[in-house]
N, C-alpha and C positions, 0 to 999 in steps of 0.2 A: 648224903643221898647217893644211892647206887646208880649204876649205869642203866640206861634204858635198853632192854633187849627186845628183839623180835623173835617170837617163838611160834611154833605150830599150835593149832587149835587143840585145846584139851577139854576134858569133862568140865562142864559148868560155863564154858565160854559162850556157847550158843544162847543160853538163858540171859547172860549178861548183855550180849549184843542186842538181843531183842528188846530188853528193858531199856538200854541206853539209847537205841534208835528211837524207841517210842517216847521216852521222856524228853530227850533233846529236841527232837523234831516237833513235838507238841509245844514246848516252851519257846523255841527259837523261830519256828515257821508256822505254828498254829495247826499242824497236821492232826487229823483225827486218828482213831485206833486202827483204821484200815491200813495205814502205813506200817504199823507194828505187825499186822497180819502178813503183809507182803514180806517183811524181813524174816518172819518165822518160816514162811514158805521157801524163801531163798536158802535159808540155813538148813532146813529139813532136806531139801533136794541135794545140797552140797554134801551133807553128812551121809545120806543114803547112797548117793551115786558118784561120789568123787572118784576120779581116776588119779591115783597118787603119782603117776608118771608125768602128768601134764596139768594138774590143778593143785592149788595150794591156798591156804588161808594163814594169815599172820595175826598175832596179837602183840601189840606193843605193851611192855610191862616194865615197871620200875618198882623195885622193892616189894614185889608181890601185888602191886596195884595195877590193874589194867588201865591203859591210857588210850588205846585205839586199835584199829583193825584195817586190813585190806585183804581182798581175795582176788585170785586169778582163776577164772573158770573157762573151760573150753567152749567155744561156739562152734568151730569147725576145725579142720586140720591146720588151717593157716591163721585162724583168728581166735584170740582170747578176749574175754570180757573182764574188765576191772569192776569189782562189786564191793559193797559194804565198806567203803572207805569212810572211816569215822575217827575223830579225835575228840576226847572229852575237852571241855572248855579250858581247863587249866594246863593242858598239854599243847595248846595252839600257840603259834607264833614263835616256836623254839626250834624249828627245823625238822621236827618229827614227821610232819606230813610229807615233806620232801623225801625223807628217808624211806617211809613206807611206800610212796609212789615209785621210787627208784628200785626198791627191792622187788616190787611186783613186776615192773617192766623188765628188769634184769632177768628175773625168773622166766618170764614169757619168752624173751629173746633166747635164753639158754635152752628152752624146750622146743625151739624151732618155729615158734609162731612168727608170722611175718607182719602182723598188725594186731592192734588192740582197739577195743571199743568200750565206751562207757555211756551211761545215761545219768543225767543230773538235772538240776534246776538252775536257772539264771541267778537266783537269789544266793547261791553258794559262791559268792564272789572270790573268797580266798582260795577255795579249791579250784575254781576255774582259772585263777591266776597261776596256780601251781601247774595245772595241766598245760596251759599255754607255754609256760617257761620250759616245760619238758618236751615241747614239740608237738603236743596235741593240737588239734584244730576242731572247732565247732562246725559240724557238717549239717546240722538241721536244728531248727528252733520252732516251737509252736505253742500257742496259748491253749491251755487245758484247764479243766476243773478236776482235780484229783486230791484225794486224801482230805476232802472237805474244804479246800481252798483253791483260789485261782492261781495258776502257776504258768511259768514259761518253761516247758521241758526242753532240754537240749540233748543232742547226741554228739559225742566227740569221738574222734579216732586219731590214731597215730600209727605211722609205719615204723616197724622195728628194723 
């Protein structure tokens, strides 16, 4: 088995990301297709408007098989947002999530961002543990009904 590489977004990756988010979140969280639509909107905006000097998306890949993703997008001059952090189930628990998170944070730091933010759900316990271990803190939490289910949305941030 080959090495896991982190590479830039290529043709076909957006479709894969939309599909994987839709399928995984439907089976694991019970989300409806409005979540898939949100992912499509985020990706379309990134592809159309990305500033390559300060925004980047990564795909984790092994032997031509996509395993996950993470994106760093600009909110303002000092703040980047972590988006579309995903690992397929068979890639979880092997350190790849930590590696993707570190790559995204290192990139943001190198581009001069002073802080990062992200939005997630309390049910994503493994991801939240990764965030906390990397110095992120949960700054807000609220009960919502979104994507067809009751959730506790969280906002996290970290100073770089």
